[in-house]
C-alpha positions in Angstrom: 11.2 -2.0 52.4 14.3 -1.0 54.4 14.6 -2.0 58.0 16.1 1.3 59.3 17.0 4.7 57.9 18.9 7.5 59.8 18.3 11.1 58.9 20.8 13.8 59.8 19.0 16.9 61.0 15.6 17.7 62.4 14.7 20.8 60.5 12.0 21.3 57.8 13.7 19.0 55.3 14.5 16.2 57.7 11.1 16.3 59.4 9.2 16.4 56.1 11.3 13.5 54.8 10.8 11.4 57.9 7.0 11.9 57.8 6.8 11.1 54.0 8.9 7.9 54.6 6.6 6.9 57.4 3.4 7.6 55.5 4.6 5.5 52.6 5.9 2.8 55.0 9.1 2.5 53.0 11.0 1.6 56.2 10.3 0.0 59.6 12.3 2.5 61.6 13.4 6.1 61.1 15.8 8.0 63.4 16.2 11.7 63.3 19.7 12.8 64.5 20.2 16.3 65.7 22.6 17.9 68.3 19.5 19.6 69.7 18.1 16.4 71.3 14.8 17.9 72.3 14.1 19.0 68.8 14.9 15.6 67.3 12.9 13.7 69.9 10.0 16.2 69.7 9.7 15.9 65.9 10.0 12.1 66.0 7.3 11.9 68.7 5.0 14.2 66.7 5.4 12.0 63.5 5.0 8.8 65.4 1.8 10.0 67.2 0.2 10.9 63.9 0.6 7.4 62.7 -2.7 6.0 64.0 -4.5 9.0 62.5 -2.9 8.7 59.1 -2.9 4.9 59.1 0.8 4.1 59.1 2.9 2.0 61.6 6.6 3.0 61.6 8.9 3.4 64.5 10.2 7.0 64.6 12.9 8.1 67.1 15.2 11.0 67.9 18.8 10.9 68.9 21.5 13.5 69.6 24.4 11.6 68.1 24.8 9.5 65.0 26.8 6.9 66.9 23.8 6.2 69.2 21.3 6.0 66.4 22.0 2.3 65.7 22.7 0.6 62.4 20.9 1.8 59.3 20.8 0.7 55.7 20.5 4.3 54.5 22.0 7.4 56.0 20.3 10.5 54.6 22.0 13.9 55.0 19.3 16.5 55.3 19.4 19.6 57.6 23.1 19.9 58.3 24.3 23.5 58.6 27.8 22.5 57.4 26.3 21.7 54.0 25.4 25.3 53.2 27.0 26.0 49.8 28.9 29.1 51.0 30.5 27.4 54.0 31.3 23.9 52.7 35.0 24.0 52.0 36.7 21.0 50.4 38.5 20.3 53.7 35.3 20.4 55.6 33.6 18.1 53.1 36.4 15.6 53.5 36.1 15.8 57.3 32.4 15.2 57.3 32.5 12.5 54.7 35.2 10.6 56.8 32.9 10.4 59.8 29.8 9.5 57.8 31.7 6.9 55.7 32.7 5.0 58.8 29.1 4.9 59.9 27.6 3.9 56.6 29.7 0.9 56.1 28.0 -1.3 53.5 24.9 0.8 53.4 24.0 3.8 51.2 24.7 7.5 51.7 22.0 9.7 50.3 22.4 13.5 50.3 19.0 15.2 50.2 20.1 18.8 50.1 20.6 20.8 47.0 24.4 21.0 47.3 25.5 17.4 47.4 28.5 17.1 45.0 31.3 17.9 47.4 30.1 15.4 50.0 29.6 12.6 47.4 33.0 13.1 46.0 34.6 13.2 49.5 32.7 10.0 50.5 34.1 8.1 47.6 37.5 9.4 48.3 37.2 8.0 51.8 36.4 4.5 50.5 32.7 4.3 50.0 31.8 2.6 46.7 30.5 5.1 44.2 27.5 2.9 43.7 26.5 3.6 47.3 26.5 7.4 47.3 23.8 9.4 45.6 22.2 12.9 45.7 18.5 13.2 45.2 18.1 17.0 44.5 18.1 16.6 40.7 14.8 14.8 41.0 13.3 17.9 42.5 14.8 20.1 39.8 13.6 17.9 37.1 10.1 18.1 38.6 10.4 21.9 38.6 11.5 21.9 35.0 8.6 19.7 34.0 6.2 22.1 35.8 7.7 25.1 34.0 7.6 23.4 30.6 4.0 22.5 31.3 3.2 26.2 31.9 5.1 27.1 28.7 3.1 24.6 26.7 -0.2 25.0 28.5 -0.3 21.3 29.3 -0.6 19.1 32.4 2.7 18.7 34.3 2.2 14.9 34.4 2.3 14.8 30.6 5.8 16.3 30.5 9.1 14.5 31.0 12.7 15.7 31.0 16.1 14.6 32.1 18.4 16.9 34.0 22.2 16.7 33.9 25.1 18.9 35.0 25.0 21.1 38.1 21.4 22.4 38.6 20.1 24.9 38.9 22.7 27.3 37.5 24.5 24.9 35.3 21.7 22.5 34.4 21.6 20.7 31.1 18.4 19.3 29.8 19.0 17.2 26.6 16.5 18.4 24.0 15.7 14.8 23.1 14.6 14.1 26.7 12.1 16.9 27.0 8.7 15.5 25.8 5.0 16.2 26.0 3.0 13.1 25.8 5.9 11.4 23.9 6.3 14.3 21.5 9.6 16.1 21.6 9.1 19.6 23.1 11.4 21.1 20.4 8.8 20.0 17.8 6.1 22.0 19.6 8.1 25.1 20.6 11.7 25.9 19.7 12.1 28.2 22.8 10.1 26.5 25.6 13.0 24.4 27.0 15.5 27.3 26.9 13.0 29.6 28.6 12.1 27.0 31.2 15.8 26.4 32.1 16.5 30.2 32.2 13.6 30.7 34.6 14.9 28.1 37.0 18.6 29.0 36.8 18.6 30.9 40.1 15.9 28.9 42.0 17.0 26.2 44.5 14.2 23.7 45.4 12.6 24.2 48.8 12.5 21.6 51.7 9.2 20.0 50.6 10.4 19.5 47.0 13.7 18.2 48.2 12.0 15.8 50.7 9.7 14.5 48.0 12.7 13.9 45.7 14.6 12.0 48.4 11.6 9.8 49.1 11.4 9.0 45.4 15.0 8.0 45.4 14.5 5.9 48.5 11.6 4.2 46.7 13.9 3.4 43.8 16.7 2.1 45.9 14.3 -0.1 47.8 13.0 -1.7 44.6 14.2 -4.9 43.1 13.6 -3.6 39.5 15.6 -0.6 38.3 14.1 2.8 38.1 15.7 5.6 36.1 16.0 9.0 37.7 18.2 12.1 37.4 20.4 12.1 40.4 23.8 13.3 41.6 26.3 10.5 41.1 30.1 10.2 41.1 31.3 9.5 37.5 33.8 6.8 36.8 34.6 7.5 33.2 31.0 8.2 31.9 30.7 11.3 29.7 34.6 11.3 29.7 34.8 12.4 33.4 36.0 10.7 36.5 35.8 11.5 40.2 33.3 14.3 39.9 29.7 14.3 41.1 27.2 15.6 38.6 23.5 15.2 37.8 23.0 12.3 35.4 20.3 9.8 34.6 21.0 6.6 36.5 19.5 3.2 37.1 18.7 2.7 40.9 17.7 -0.6 42.6 18.8 -2.9 45.3 20.1 -0.1 47.5 22.6 1.2 45.0 23.3 3.0 41.7 23.3 0.2 39.3 24.7 2.2 36.4 24.9 5.7 35.0 23.1 6.2 31.7 25.0 8.2 29.1 22.4 10.3 27.4 23.0 11.5 23.8 24.0 15.2 24.0 24.0 17.7 21.2 27.3 19.7 20.8 26.1 22.7 22.7 24.7 20.5 25.5 28.0 18.6 25.7 29.9 21.9 26.1 27.5 22.9 28.9 28.0 19.5 30.6 31.8 19.7 30.4 31.6 23.3 31.8 29.7 21.9 34.8 32.4 19.2 35.3 35.1 21.9 35.0 33.3 24.0 37.7 33.3 21.0 40.1 37.0 20.3 39.4 37.9 23.9 40.1 36.0 24.0 43.3 38.0 21.2 44.9 
């Protein structure tokens, strides 16, 4: 369990995330930070007052400024308007990351939104250890892929597993060997199911509830003493032949950090798609 987690924003994603963290009692204290102080404090009070009804006991607060939120082991970037994909320029990403890096210190920066790569890269450029920056959205996309595959195969979603790499949703790569139904490779059951599932999700960004659930899953993994393997955004340091770019990759998470990036075996066409995603990130900087 973490002692304190700060969440930037007080919109649907941030509030859902704060409530889920409190319900699971993964942290003793949660602070919602939003320039609209009334919204942050109101959402925090609502979540805190539902604690006795739902059976959890977590301190939930609201604050108008990050500097007044107090120390936190994890800083989660959630509903921040600046992180809209269309408006986040490389210069703005560097500016935001500079401020957040100074606050995070030796803690962990977790970006819960769908468009995390630019912030993660900028945070590392500003001195944060790459093991301490992570984006959780690929967990939500992997879940959506599992659901779609289950529909394709007429199976229960819980029986399906798949890893997600690259830049989901548009440039997502799902290694054929990772997609399985009850341990059986999906490609043995249907040669088109995985391709059709990826195509169906290529233009669909996960919503706030899915993104919040994904962030909670990553917080659970980070809080653990034994490593969990999840598909997350991480800054590469030579893995897959790339350095300094943030891409979705399977990684081992534990002890508040990314322990290691797992290099999945990629078929030639999958490797080309992954390299194209890396090239897209490089071109956008």
